Biopython code that builds the backbone (N, CA, C, O; Angstrom):
import numpy as np
from Bio.PDB.StructureBuilder import StructureBuilder

atoms = [
    (1, "MET", "N", (-8.840, 22.557, -43.513)),
    (1, "MET", "CA", (-9.175, 23.436, -42.738)),
    (1, "MET", "C", (-8.624, 22.874, -41.168)),
    (1, "MET", "O", (-8.762, 21.701, -40.823)),
    (2, "GLU", "N", (-8.135, 23.682, -40.507)),
    (2, "GLU", "CA", (-7.756, 22.847, -39.057)),
    (2, "GLU", "C", (-8.517, 22.865, -38.119)),
    (2, "GLU", "O", (-9.231, 23.866, -38.166)),
    (3, "HIS", "N", (-8.772, 22.038, -37.021)),
    (3, "HIS", "CA", (-9.570, 21.547, -36.108)),
    (3, "HIS", "C", (-9.903, 22.616, -35.203)),
    (3, "HIS", "O", (-8.995, 23.446, -35.158)),
    (4, "LYS", "N", (-10.881, 22.887, -34.469)),
    (4, "LYS", "CA", (-11.353, 23.751, -33.640)),
    (4, "LYS", "C", (-10.295, 24.137, -32.460)),
    (4, "LYS", "O", (-9.752, 25.198, -32.153)),
    (5, "ILE", "N", (-10.222, 22.384, -31.763)),
    (5, "ILE", "CA", (-9.626, 22.321, -30.636)),
    (5, "ILE", "C", (-8.230, 22.623, -30.566)),
    (5, "ILE", "O", (-7.635, 22.813, -29.506)),
    (6, "PHE", "N", (-7.515, 22.683, -32.135)),
    (6, "PHE", "CA", (-6.304, 23.076, -32.307)),
    (6, "PHE", "C", (-6.121, 24.620, -31.654)),
    (6, "PHE", "O", (-5.093, 24.775, -30.996)),
    (7, "SER", "N", (-6.988, 25.725, -31.773)),
    (7, "SER", "CA", (-6.290, 26.990, -31.350)),
    (7, "SER", "C", (-7.727, 27.196, -29.625)),
    (7, "SER", "O", (-8.175, 28.274, -29.236)),
    (8, "MET", "N", (-7.970, 26.174, -29.179)),
    (8, "MET", "CA", (-8.753, 26.154, -28.132)),
    (8, "MET", "C", (-7.302, 26.611, -26.780)),
    (8, "MET", "O", (-6.446, 25.752, -26.567)),
    (9, "THR", "N", (-7.245, 27.737, -26.154)),
    (9, "THR", "CA", (-6.309, 27.393, -24.907)),
    (9, "THR", "C", (-6.488, 26.371, -24.316)),
    (9, "THR", "O", (-7.589, 25.868, -24.089)),
    (10, "PHE", "N", (-5.041, 25.789, -23.883)),
    (10, "PHE", "CA", (-4.550, 25.132, -23.094)),
    (10, "PHE", "C", (-5.013, 24.925, -21.447)),
    (10, "PHE", "O", (-5.155, 23.936, -20.728)),
    (11, "SER", "N", (-5.170, 26.416, -21.252)),
    (11, "SER", "CA", (-5.574, 26.892, -19.971)),
    (11, "SER", "C", (-7.137, 26.559, -19.552)),
    (11, "SER", "O", (-7.480, 26.273, -18.405)),
    (12, "ARG", "N", (-7.926, 26.640, -20.567)),
    (12, "ARG", "CA", (-9.167, 26.328, -20.805)),
    (12, "ARG", "C", (-9.721, 24.582, -20.583)),
    (12, "ARG", "O", (-10.566, 24.078, -19.842)),
    (13, "ILE", "N", (-8.760, 24.003, -21.638)),
    (13, "ILE", "CA", (-8.955, 22.837, -21.562)),
    (13, "ILE", "C", (-9.022, 22.243, -20.323)),
    (13, "ILE", "O", (-9.928, 21.661, -19.726)),
    (14, "TYR", "N", (-6.984, 22.715, -19.848)),
    (14, "TYR", "CA", (-6.788, 21.910, -18.739)),
    (14, "TYR", "C", (-7.752, 22.544, -17.401)),
    (14, "TYR", "O", (-7.153, 22.293, -16.356)),
    (15, "MET", "N", (-8.809, 23.143, -17.191)),
    (15, "MET", "CA", (-9.173, 23.443, -16.130)),
    (15, "MET", "C", (-10.709, 22.195, -16.133)),
    (15, "MET", "O", (-11.167, 21.825, -15.052)),
    (16, "LEU", "N", (-11.203, 21.790, -17.221)),
    (16, "LEU", "CA", (-11.914, 21.213, -18.080)),
    (16, "LEU", "C", (-11.907, 19.798, -17.690)),
    (16, "LEU", "O", (-12.886, 19.072, -17.515)),
    (17, "TYR", "N", (-10.277, 19.420, -17.543)),
    (17, "TYR", "CA", (-9.430, 18.249, -17.335)),
    (17, "TYR", "C", (-9.625, 18.402, -15.452)),
    (17, "TYR", "O", (-9.990, 17.276, -15.113)),
    (18, "ILE", "N", (-9.582, 18.815, -14.861)),
    (18, "ILE", "CA", (-9.374, 19.039, -13.263)),
    (18, "ILE", "C", (-11.242, 18.858, -13.391)),
    (18, "ILE", "O", (-11.729, 17.746, -13.187)),
    (19, "GLN", "N", (-12.038, 19.915, -13.699)),
    (19, "GLN", "CA", (-13.082, 19.442, -13.321)),
    (19, "GLN", "C", (-13.558, 18.475, -13.466)),
    (19, "GLN", "O", (-14.387, 18.068, -12.652)),
    (20, "LYS", "N", (-13.171, 17.696, -14.652)),
    (20, "LYS", "CA", (-14.003, 16.592, -14.698)),
    (20, "LYS", "C", (-13.215, 15.141, -13.693)),
    (20, "LYS", "O", (-13.778, 14.166, -13.196)),
    (21, "ALA", "N", (-11.902, 15.485, -13.687)),
    (21, "ALA", "CA", (-11.208, 14.386, -11.983)),
    (21, "ALA", "C", (-11.698, 14.363, -11.453)),
    (21, "ALA", "O", (-12.191, 13.293, -11.095)),
    (22, "GLU", "N", (-12.202, 16.187, -10.600)),
    (22, "GLU", "CA", (-12.630, 16.291, -9.247)),
    (22, "GLU", "C", (-13.644, 15.811, -9.209)),
    (22, "GLU", "O", (-13.557, 14.883, -8.405)),
    (23, "LYS", "N", (-14.906, 15.887, -9.720)),
    (23, "LYS", "CA", (-16.443, 15.453, -9.974)),
    (23, "LYS", "C", (-16.291, 13.951, -9.756)),
    (23, "LYS", "O", (-17.311, 13.382, -9.368)),
    (24, "LYS", "N", (-15.262, 13.249, -9.926)),
    (24, "LYS", "CA", (-14.712, 11.878, -9.852)),
    (24, "LYS", "C", (-14.272, 11.631, -8.625)),
    (24, "LYS", "O", (-14.160, 10.475, -8.218)),
    (25, "GLY", "N", (-13.885, 12.990, -7.681)),
    (25, "GLY", "CA", (-13.325, 11.629, -7.080)),
    (25, "GLY", "C", (-11.486, 11.329, -6.811)),
    (25, "GLY", "O", (-10.851, 10.688, -5.973)),
    (26, "ARG", "N", (-11.015, 12.394, -8.326)),
    (26, "ARG", "CA", (-9.441, 12.764, -8.434)),
    (26, "ARG", "C", (-8.859, 14.365, -7.910)),
    (26, "ARG", "O", (-9.354, 15.398, -7.459)),
    (27, "THR", "N", (-7.770, 13.945, -8.207)),
    (27, "THR", "CA", (-7.528, 15.381, -8.268)),
    (27, "THR", "C", (-6.678, 16.164, -8.811)),
    (27, "THR", "O", (-5.798, 15.484, -9.338)),
    (28, "LYS", "N", (-6.454, 17.593, -8.983)),
    (28, "LYS", "CA", (-5.353, 18.240, -9.585)),
    (28, "LYS", "C", (-4.040, 17.657, -9.798)),
    (28, "LYS", "O", (-3.665, 17.416, -10.945)),
    (29, "GLU", "N", (-3.327, 17.417, -8.810)),
    (29, "GLU", "CA", (-2.222, 16.932, -8.929)),
    (29, "GLU", "C", (-2.445, 15.353, -10.096)),
    (29, "GLU", "O", (-1.858, 14.978, -11.110)),
    (30, "GLU", "N", (-3.083, 15.045, -9.639)),
    (30, "GLU", "CA", (-3.234, 13.347, -10.554)),
    (30, "GLU", "C", (-3.274, 13.862, -11.959)),
    (30, "GLU", "O", (-2.464, 13.507, -12.816)),
    (31, "VAL", "N", (-4.469, 14.904, -12.210)),
    (31, "VAL", "CA", (-4.107, 15.822, -13.548)),
    (31, "VAL", "C", (-2.877, 16.365, -13.968)),
    (31, "VAL", "O", (-2.458, 16.603, -15.101)),
    (32, "ASP", "N", (-2.537, 16.469, -13.217)),
    (32, "ASP", "CA", (-0.930, 17.244, -13.446)),
    (32, "ASP", "C", (-0.151, 16.103, -13.802)),
    (32, "ASP", "O", (0.127, 16.195, -14.998)),
    (33, "GLU", "N", (0.144, 15.461, -13.486)),
    (33, "GLU", "CA", (0.967, 14.367, -13.327)),
    (33, "GLU", "C", (0.922, 13.702, -14.692)),
    (33, "GLU", "O", (1.963, 13.441, -15.295)),
    (34, "ILE", "N", (-0.211, 13.444, -15.153)),
    (34, "ILE", "CA", (-0.809, 12.647, -16.165)),
    (34, "ILE", "C", (0.156, 13.641, -17.613)),
    (34, "ILE", "O", (0.893, 13.267, -18.525)),
    (35, "ILE", "N", (-0.329, 14.923, -17.191)),
    (35, "ILE", "CA", (0.098, 15.812, -18.121)),
    (35, "ILE", "C", (1.636, 15.568, -18.024)),
    (35, "ILE", "O", (2.285, 15.150, -18.983)),
    (36, "LEU", "N", (2.040, 15.782, -17.117)),
    (36, "LEU", "CA", (3.926, 15.942, -17.384)),
    (36, "LEU", "C", (4.512, 14.753, -17.455)),
    (36, "LEU", "O", (5.718, 14.696, -17.214)),
    (37, "TRP", "N", (3.715, 13.448, -17.832)),
    (37, "TRP", "CA", (4.074, 12.519, -17.864)),
    (37, "TRP", "C", (3.749, 12.279, -19.063)),
    (37, "TRP", "O", (4.641, 11.540, -19.478)),
    (38, "LEU", "N", (3.008, 12.453, -19.880)),
    (38, "LEU", "CA", (2.465, 13.049, -21.570)),
    (38, "LEU", "C", (3.554, 13.604, -21.957)),
    (38, "LEU", "O", (4.451, 13.002, -22.547)),
    (39, "THR", "N", (3.571, 14.973, -21.617)),
    (39, "THR", "CA", (4.414, 15.945, -22.187)),
    (39, "THR", "C", (6.175, 16.313, -22.154)),
    (39, "THR", "O", (7.062, 16.888, -22.785)),
    (40, "ASN", "N", (5.852, 15.346, -20.664)),
    (40, "ASN", "CA", (8.029, 15.727, -20.575)),
    (40, "ASN", "C", (7.791, 17.066, -19.897)),
    (40, "ASN", "O", (8.661, 16.834, -19.058)),
    (41, "TYR", "N", (7.398, 18.145, -19.582)),
    (41, "TYR", "CA", (7.088, 19.510, -19.437)),
    (41, "TYR", "C", (8.067, 19.498, -18.030)),
    (41, "TYR", "O", (7.881, 18.600, -17.209)),
    (42, "PRO", "N", (8.848, 20.272, -17.852)),
    (42, "PRO", "CA", (9.222, 19.919, -16.021)),
    (42, "PRO", "C", (8.327, 20.424, -15.405)),
    (42, "PRO", "O", (7.414, 20.955, -16.037)),
    (43, "LYS", "N", (8.314, 20.413, -13.927)),
    (43, "LYS", "CA", (7.175, 20.339, -13.071)),
    (43, "LYS", "C", (7.212, 22.209, -12.909)),
    (43, "LYS", "O", (6.333, 23.043, -13.122)),
    (44, "GLU", "N", (8.305, 22.313, -12.552)),
    (44, "GLU", "CA", (8.443, 23.278, -12.369)),
    (44, "GLU", "C", (7.958, 24.822, -13.286)),
    (44, "GLU", "O", (7.806, 25.865, -12.651)),
    (45, "ASP", "N", (7.809, 24.790, -14.398)),
    (45, "ASP", "CA", (7.572, 25.569, -15.551)),
    (45, "ASP", "C", (5.837, 25.047, -16.172)),
    (45, "ASP", "O", (4.990, 25.448, -16.970)),
    (46, "PHE", "N", (5.983, 24.256, -15.491)),
    (46, "PHE", "CA", (4.110, 24.060, -15.788)),
    (46, "PHE", "C", (3.127, 25.343, -15.045)),
    (46, "PHE", "O", (2.141, 25.883, -15.545)),
    (47, "GLU", "N", (3.674, 25.580, -13.871)),
    (47, "GLU", "CA", (2.479, 26.142, -13.657)),
    (47, "GLU", "C", (1.993, 27.590, -14.384)),
    (47, "GLU", "O", (0.868, 28.035, -14.610)),
    (48, "SER", "N", (3.104, 28.028, -14.600)),
    (48, "SER", "CA", (2.918, 28.847, -15.757)),
    (48, "SER", "C", (2.592, 29.048, -17.360)),
    (48, "SER", "O", (2.073, 30.048, -17.857)),
    (49, "ILE", "N", (2.842, 28.353, -17.761)),
    (49, "ILE", "CA", (2.569, 27.323, -18.795)),
    (49, "ILE", "C", (1.004, 27.096, -19.114)),
    (49, "ILE", "O", (0.334, 27.448, -20.085)),
    (50, "ALA", "N", (0.625, 26.301, -17.817)),
    (50, "ALA", "CA", (-1.050, 26.230, -17.638)),
    (50, "ALA", "C", (-1.977, 27.337, -17.603)),
    (50, "ALA", "O", (-3.184, 27.236, -17.819)),
    (51, "GLU", "N", (-1.081, 28.865, -17.196)),
    (51, "GLU", "CA", (-1.521, 29.805, -16.975)),
    (51, "GLU", "C", (-2.059, 30.687, -18.168)),
    (51, "GLU", "O", (-3.187, 31.084, -18.460)),
    (52, "SER", "N", (-0.601, 30.865, -18.842)),
    (52, "SER", "CA", (-0.484, 30.995, -20.356)),
    (52, "SER", "C", (-1.566, 30.911, -21.328)),
    (52, "SER", "O", (-2.350, 29.962, -21.342)),
    (53, "ASP", "N", (-1.630, 32.052, -22.275)),
    (53, "ASP", "CA", (-2.538, 31.834, -23.104)),
    (53, "ASP", "C", (-2.086, 30.712, -24.998)),
    (53, "ASP", "O", (-2.439, 30.683, -26.177)),
    (54, "LEU", "N", (-1.080, 29.992, -23.990)),
    (54, "LEU", "CA", (-0.743, 28.876, -25.467)),
    (54, "LEU", "C", (-2.240, 28.337, -25.588)),
    (54, "LEU", "O", (-3.179, 28.230, -24.799)),
    (55, "SER", "N", (-2.059, 28.085, -26.757)),
    (55, "SER", "CA", (-3.617, 26.367, -27.817)),
    (55, "SER", "C", (-2.885, 25.868, -27.326)),
    (55, "SER", "O", (-1.804, 26.096, -26.784)),
    (56, "MET", "N", (-3.559, 25.046, -27.534)),
    (56, "MET", "CA", (-3.499, 23.308, -27.652)),
    (56, "MET", "C", (-2.551, 23.193, -28.379)),
    (56, "MET", "O", (-1.560, 22.598, -27.957)),
    (57, "LYS", "N", (-2.575, 23.795, -29.848)),
    (57, "LYS", "CA", (-1.465, 23.041, -30.469)),
    (57, "LYS", "C", (-0.068, 23.623, -30.336)),
    (57, "LYS", "O", (0.969, 23.056, -30.681)),
    (58, "GLU", "N", (-0.175, 24.821, -29.793)),
    (58, "GLU", "CA", (1.231, 25.305, -29.292)),
    (58, "GLU", "C", (1.981, 24.869, -28.002)),
    (58, "GLU", "O", (3.199, 24.815, -27.833)),
    (59, "PHE", "N", (0.709, 24.489, -26.889)),
    (59, "PHE", "CA", (1.034, 23.670, -26.463)),
    (59, "PHE", "C", (1.855, 22.324, -26.559)),
    (59, "PHE", "O", (2.819, 21.966, -25.882)),
    (60, "PHE", "N", (1.263, 21.739, -27.492)),
    (60, "PHE", "CA", (1.852, 20.088, -27.532)),
    (60, "PHE", "C", (3.220, 20.283, -28.431)),
    (60, "PHE", "O", (4.263, 19.652, -28.259)),
    (61, "GLU", "N", (2.915, 21.597, -29.726)),
    (61, "GLU", "CA", (4.505, 21.645, -30.200)),
    (61, "GLU", "C", (5.422, 22.518, -29.236)),
    (61, "GLU", "O", (6.460, 22.970, -29.718)),
    (62, "ASN", "N", (5.194, 22.715, -28.264)),
    (62, "ASN", "CA", (6.349, 23.278, -27.354)),
    (62, "ASN", "C", (6.623, 22.054, -26.419)),
    (62, "ASN", "O", (7.510, 22.289, -25.599)),
    (63, "ALA", "N", (6.147, 20.972, -26.357)),
    (63, "ALA", "CA", (6.411, 19.957, -25.677)),
    (63, "ALA", "C", (7.880, 19.534, -25.335)),
    (63, "ALA", "O", (8.417, 19.501, -26.443)),
    (64, "PRO", "N", (8.686, 19.241, -24.533)),
    (64, "PRO", "CA", (9.486, 18.730, -24.505)),
    (64, "PRO", "C", (9.630, 17.617, -25.529)),
    (64, "PRO", "O", (10.199, 17.643, -26.620)),
    (65, "LYS", "N", (8.864, 16.455, -24.810)),
    (65, "LYS", "CA", (9.451, 15.314, -25.759)),
    (65, "LYS", "C", (7.673, 14.087, -25.347)),
    (65, "LYS", "O", (7.420, 13.802, -24.177)),
    (66, "ILE", "N", (6.891, 13.662, -26.335)),
    (66, "ILE", "CA", (5.851, 13.178, -26.262)),
    (66, "ILE", "C", (6.364, 11.471, -25.490)),
    (66, "ILE", "O", (7.057, 10.592, -26.001)),
    (67, "ASN", "N", (5.714, 11.507, -24.155)),
    (67, "ASN", "CA", (6.172, 10.204, -23.731)),
    (67, "ASN", "C", (6.622, 8.854, -24.900)),
    (67, "ASN", "O", (5.936, 8.692, -25.909)),
    (68, "GLU", "N", (7.509, 8.197, -24.685)),
    (68, "GLU", "CA", (7.544, 7.211, -25.494)),
    (68, "GLU", "C", (6.496, 6.043, -25.236)),
    (68, "GLU", "O", (6.160, 5.153, -26.017)),
    (69, "ASN", "N", (6.123, 6.250, -24.098)),
    (69, "ASN", "CA", (5.183, 4.718, -23.805)),
    (69, "ASN", "C", (3.444, 5.146, -24.225)),
    (69, "ASN", "O", (2.426, 4.471, -24.384)),
    (70, "ALA", "N", (3.674, 6.215, -24.275)),
    (70, "ALA", "CA", (2.274, 7.229, -24.694)),
    (70, "ALA", "C", (1.212, 6.216, -26.209)),
    (70, "ALA", "O", (-0.008, 6.237, -26.372)),
    (71, "LYS", "N", (2.372, 5.385, -27.133)),
    (71, "LYS", "CA", (1.714, 4.304, -27.998)),
    (71, "LYS", "C", (1.316, 3.136, -27.402)),
    (71, "LYS", "O", (0.974, 2.222, -28.152)),
    (72, "LEU", "N", (1.277, 2.923, -25.917)),
    (72, "LEU", "CA", (0.681, 2.064, -25.446)),
    (72, "LEU", "C", (-0.648, 2.532, -24.518)),
    (72, "LEU", "O", (-1.124, 1.907, -23.571)),
    (73, "ILE", "N", (-1.207, 4.106, -25.198)),
    (73, "ILE", "CA", (-2.203, 3.918, -25.394)),
    (73, "ILE", "C", (-3.672, 3.608, -26.039)),
    (73, "ILE", "O", (-3.782, 4.338, -27.024)),
    (74, "LYS", "N", (-4.517, 3.029, -25.914)),
    (74, "LYS", "CA", (-5.407, 2.581, -26.980)),
    (74, "LYS", "C", (-6.847, 2.838, -26.357)),
    (74, "LYS", "O", (-7.131, 3.238, -25.228)),
    (75, "GLY", "N", (-7.866, 2.414, -27.662)),
    (75, "GLY", "CA", (-9.040, 2.900, -27.210)),
    (75, "GLY", "C", (-9.985, 3.696, -27.686)),
    (75, "GLY", "O", (-9.556, 4.064, -28.780)),
    (76, "LEU", "N", (-11.378, 4.341, -27.437)),
    (76, "LEU", "CA", (-12.036, 5.270, -28.018)),
    (76, "LEU", "C", (-11.993, 6.152, -27.158)),
    (76, "LEU", "O", (-12.094, 6.095, -25.932)),
    (77, "VAL", "N", (-11.787, 7.256, -28.085)),
    (77, "VAL", "CA", (-12.257, 8.810, -27.598)),
    (77, "VAL", "C", (-13.069, 9.365, -28.603)),
    (77, "VAL", "O", (-12.695, 9.245, -29.770)),
    (78, "CYS", "N", (-14.319, 10.067, -28.299)),
    (78, "CYS", "CA", (-15.459, 10.796, -28.958)),
    (78, "CYS", "C", (-15.561, 9.251, -30.698)),
    (78, "CYS", "O", (-15.365, 9.416, -31.902)),
    (79, "GLY", "N", (-15.867, 8.236, -30.050)),
    (79, "GLY", "CA", (-16.187, 7.288, -31.323)),
    (79, "GLY", "C", (-14.783, 7.109, -31.918)),
    (79, "GLY", "O", (-14.899, 6.391, -32.911)),
    (80, "VAL", "N", (-13.668, 7.419, -31.747)),
    (80, "VAL", "CA", (-12.549, 7.284, -32.743)),
    (80, "VAL", "C", (-11.709, 6.663, -31.907)),
    (80, "VAL", "O", (-11.756, 7.108, -30.760)),
    (81, "ARG", "N", (-10.748, 5.543, -32.142)),
    (81, "ARG", "CA", (-9.661, 4.919, -31.550)),
    (81, "ARG", "C", (-8.634, 5.353, -32.038)),
    (81, "ARG", "O", (-8.201, 5.390, -33.189)),
    (82, "VAL", "N", (-8.164, 5.774, -30.812)),
    (82, "VAL", "CA", (-7.083, 6.620, -30.935)),
    (82, "VAL", "C", (-5.364, 6.020, -31.497)),
    (82, "VAL", "O", (-4.378, 6.700, -31.783)),
    (83, "GLU", "N", (-5.465, 5.142, -31.495)),
    (83, "GLU", "CA", (-4.409, 4.370, -32.255)),
    (83, "GLU", "C", (-4.240, 4.377, -33.838)),
    (83, "GLU", "O", (-3.423, 3.990, -34.673)),
    (84, "ASP", "N", (-5.609, 5.108, -33.778)),
    (84, "ASP", "CA", (-6.298, 4.935, -35.721)),
    (84, "ASP", "C", (-6.061, 6.461, -36.259)),
    (84, "ASP", "O", (-6.209, 6.638, -37.468)),
    (85, "ILE", "N", (-5.745, 7.441, -35.536)),
    (85, "ILE", "CA", (-6.002, 8.969, -35.925)),
    (85, "ILE", "C", (-3.881, 8.750, -36.557)),
    (85, "ILE", "O", (-2.917, 7.996, -36.428)),
    (86, "GLU", "N", (-4.193, 9.692, -37.042)),
    (86, "GLU", "CA", (-3.213, 9.832, -38.370)),
    (86, "GLU", "C", (-2.410, 11.335, -38.046)),
    (86, "GLU", "O", (-1.264, 11.628, -38.386)),
    (87, "ASP", "N", (-3.168, 11.990, -37.452)),
    (87, "ASP", "CA", (-2.756, 13.935, -37.496)),
    (87, "ASP", "C", (-1.966, 13.524, -36.773)),
    (87, "ASP", "O", (-2.487, 12.443, -36.496)),
    (88, "GLU", "N", (-0.737, 13.570, -36.030)),
    (88, "GLU", "CA", (-0.114, 13.648, -34.828)),
    (88, "GLU", "C", (-0.102, 14.739, -33.623)),
    (88, "GLU", "O", (0.310, 14.524, -32.483)),
    (89, "LEU", "N", (-0.624, 15.913, -34.101)),
    (89, "LEU", "CA", (-0.960, 16.555, -32.844)),
    (89, "LEU", "C", (-2.668, 16.101, -32.661)),
    (89, "LEU", "O", (-2.743, 15.762, -31.480)),
    (90, "MET", "N", (-3.468, 16.011, -33.027)),
    (90, "MET", "CA", (-5.028, 15.267, -32.585)),
    (90, "MET", "C", (-4.643, 14.347, -32.115)),
    (90, "MET", "O", (-5.084, 14.399, -30.967)),
    (91, "LYS", "N", (-3.714, 12.903, -32.287)),
    (91, "LYS", "CA", (-3.260, 12.083, -31.758)),
    (91, "LYS", "C", (-3.106, 12.224, -29.860)),
    (91, "LYS", "O", (-3.493, 11.572, -28.890)),
    (92, "ASN", "N", (-2.264, 13.547, -30.120)),
    (92, "ASN", "CA", (-1.581, 13.886, -28.983)),
    (92, "ASN", "C", (-2.933, 13.734, -27.931)),
    (92, "ASN", "O", (-3.142, 12.861, -27.089)),
    (93, "ILE", "N", (-3.933, 15.161, -28.384)),
    (93, "ILE", "CA", (-4.278, 15.109, -27.749)),
    (93, "ILE", "C", (-5.482, 14.902, -27.346)),
    (93, "ILE", "O", (-6.152, 15.490, -26.498)),
    (94, "ARG", "N", (-5.800, 13.676, -28.276)),
    (94, "ARG", "CA", (-6.887, 12.534, -27.687)),
    (94, "ARG", "C", (-5.903, 11.796, -26.731)),
    (94, "ARG", "O", (-6.263, 11.499, -25.592)),
    (95, "TYR", "N", (-4.879, 11.554, -27.117)),
    (95, "TYR", "CA", (-3.830, 10.401, -25.928)),
    (95, "TYR", "C", (-4.366, 11.223, -24.447)),
    (95, "TYR", "O", (-4.849, 10.662, -23.463)),
    (96, "LEU", "N", (-4.144, 12.571, -24.604)),
    (96, "LEU", "CA", (-4.566, 12.974, -22.760)),
    (96, "LEU", "C", (-5.598, 12.982, -22.721)),
    (96, "LEU", "O", (-5.761, 12.918, -21.502)),
    (97, "ASP", "N", (-7.078, 13.033, -23.367)),
    (97, "ASP", "CA", (-8.242, 12.889, -22.922)),
    (97, "ASP", "C", (-8.454, 11.570, -22.916)),
    (97, "ASP", "O", (-9.477, 11.195, -22.342)),
    (98, "LYS", "N", (-7.597, 10.577, -23.516)),
    (98, "LYS", "CA", (-7.983, 9.340, -22.633)),
    (98, "LYS", "C", (-7.261, 9.177, -21.495)),
    (98, "LYS", "O", (-7.647, 8.241, -20.795)),
    (99, "LEU", "N", (-6.343, 9.789, -21.096)),
    (99, "LEU", "CA", (-5.485, 9.663, -20.029)),
    (99, "LEU", "C", (-6.761, 10.245, -18.939)),
    (99, "LEU", "O", (-7.140, 9.574, -17.979)),
    (100, "ILE", "N", (-7.223, 11.355, -19.222)),
    (100, "ILE", "CA", (-8.339, 11.948, -18.257)),
    (100, "ILE", "C", (-9.591, 11.086, -18.111)),
    (100, "ILE", "O", (-10.135, 10.739, -17.063)),
    (101, "ASP", "N", (-9.955, 10.798, -19.418)),
    (101, "ASP", "CA", (-11.200, 9.663, -19.150)),
    (101, "ASP", "C", (-11.153, 8.482, -18.279)),
    (101, "ASP", "O", (-12.050, 7.963, -17.615)),
    (102, "GLU", "N", (-9.722, 8.118, -18.445)),
    (102, "GLU", "CA", (-9.176, 6.388, -17.576)),
    (102, "GLU", "C", (-9.466, 6.991, -15.958)),
    (102, "GLU", "O", (-10.285, 6.500, -15.181)),
    (103, "LEU", "N", (-8.462, 8.328, -15.636)),
    (103, "LEU", "CA", (-8.706, 8.668, -14.380)),
    (103, "LEU", "C", (-9.654, 9.275, -13.540)),
    (103, "LEU", "O", (-9.659, 9.145, -12.315)),
    (104, "ALA", "N", (-10.772, 10.197, -14.446)),
    (104, "ALA", "CA", (-12.388, 9.936, -14.009)),
    (104, "ALA", "C", (-12.551, 8.435, -13.788)),
    (104, "ALA", "O", (-13.009, 8.320, -12.651)),
    (105, "LYS", "N", (-12.439, 7.581, -14.179)),
    (105, "LYS", "CA", (-13.035, 6.302, -14.359)),
    (105, "LYS", "C", (-12.835, 5.101, -13.003)),
    (105, "LYS", "O", (-13.534, 4.147, -12.661)),
    (106, "GLY", "N", (-11.355, 5.753, -12.380)),
    (106, "GLY", "CA", (-11.302, 4.979, -10.945)),
    (106, "GLY", "C", (-9.551, 4.493, -11.436)),
    (106, "GLY", "O", (-8.758, 3.948, -10.668)),
    (107, "LYS", "N", (-9.252, 4.886, -12.971)),
    (107, "LYS", "CA", (-8.153, 3.645, -13.282)),
    (107, "LYS", "C", (-7.144, 4.021, -11.725)),
    (107, "LYS", "O", (-7.366, 4.979, -10.984)),
    (108, "SER", "N", (-6.142, 3.077, -11.549)),
    (108, "SER", "CA", (-4.955, 3.955, -11.080)),
    (108, "SER", "C", (-3.754, 4.470, -11.575)),
    (108, "SER", "O", (-3.557, 4.178, -12.755)),
    (109, "MET", "N", (-2.918, 5.125, -11.057)),
    (109, "MET", "CA", (-2.156, 5.954, -11.764)),
    (109, "MET", "C", (-1.145, 5.624, -12.258)),
    (109, "MET", "O", (-0.544, 6.314, -13.081)),
    (110, "ASN", "N", (-0.664, 4.189, -11.730)),
    (110, "ASN", "CA", (0.028, 3.012, -13.127)),
    (110, "ASN", "C", (-0.457, 2.374, -13.879)),
    (110, "ASN", "O", (0.329, 2.141, -14.797)),
    (111, "LYS", "N", (-1.697, 1.781, -14.049)),
    (111, "LYS", "CA", (-2.135, 1.961, -15.173)),
    (111, "LYS", "C", (-2.391, 2.649, -16.113)),
    (111, "LYS", "O", (-2.226, 2.321, -17.287)),
    (112, "ILE", "N", (-2.965, 4.024, -15.589)),
    (112, "ILE", "CA", (-2.979, 5.341, -16.628)),
    (112, "ILE", "C", (-1.335, 5.696, -17.126)),
    (112, "ILE", "O", (-1.108, 5.799, -18.332)),
    (113, "LEU", "N", (-0.376, 5.849, -16.257)),
    (113, "LEU", "CA", (0.934, 5.842, -16.924)),
    (113, "LEU", "C", (1.414, 4.713, -17.441)),
    (113, "LEU", "O", (2.626, 4.495, -17.459)),
    (114, "ARG", "N", (0.736, 4.068, -17.808)),
    (114, "ARG", "CA", (1.685, 2.736, -18.834)),
    (114, "ARG", "C", (2.706, 2.049, -17.804)),
    (114, "ARG", "O", (3.315, 1.074, -18.244)),
    (115, "LYS", "N", (2.907, 2.360, -16.775)),
    (115, "LYS", "CA", (4.048, 1.459, -16.135)),
    (115, "LYS", "C", (3.733, -0.029, -16.156)),
    (115, "LYS", "O", (2.914, -0.614, -15.448)),
    (116, "VAL", "N", (4.346, -0.422, -16.878)),
    (116, "VAL", "CA", (4.909, -1.887, -17.182)),
    (116, "VAL", "C", (5.705, -2.651, -16.226)),
    (116, "VAL", "O", (6.110, -3.776, -16.519)),
]
sb = StructureBuilder()
sb.init_structure("model")
sb.init_model(0)
sb.init_chain("A")
sb.init_seg("    ")
for serial, (resi, resn, name, xyz) in enumerate(atoms, 1):
    if name == "N":
        sb.init_residue(resn, " ", resi, " ")
    sb.init_atom(name, np.array(xyz, "f"), 0.0, 1.0, " ", f" {name:<3s}", serial, name[0])
structure = sb.get_structure()
């Protein structure tokens, strides 16, 4: 059985990410930067993608390339260690959740984007 979040529209989840960030004094631009960093979507294409009806599954399947430093993302999301998730799609979704959580908790963009 496929997880419910796979079929949810990216645009809906994206708006929730923005709301979460803005509640904590962060910006839509920072959310965008995180998403573009993780997925390598071109900035000029992202606005139309964010407004489309792509499911979360389609959004990640169509992503040019998941950032190679995503493997540095560790920790708990929804009580599950992201590094232990075996399903690649779920792992990518939880990576994004974790990065947005870090943004909302006030981490610097350098730390969020795993700049070494």
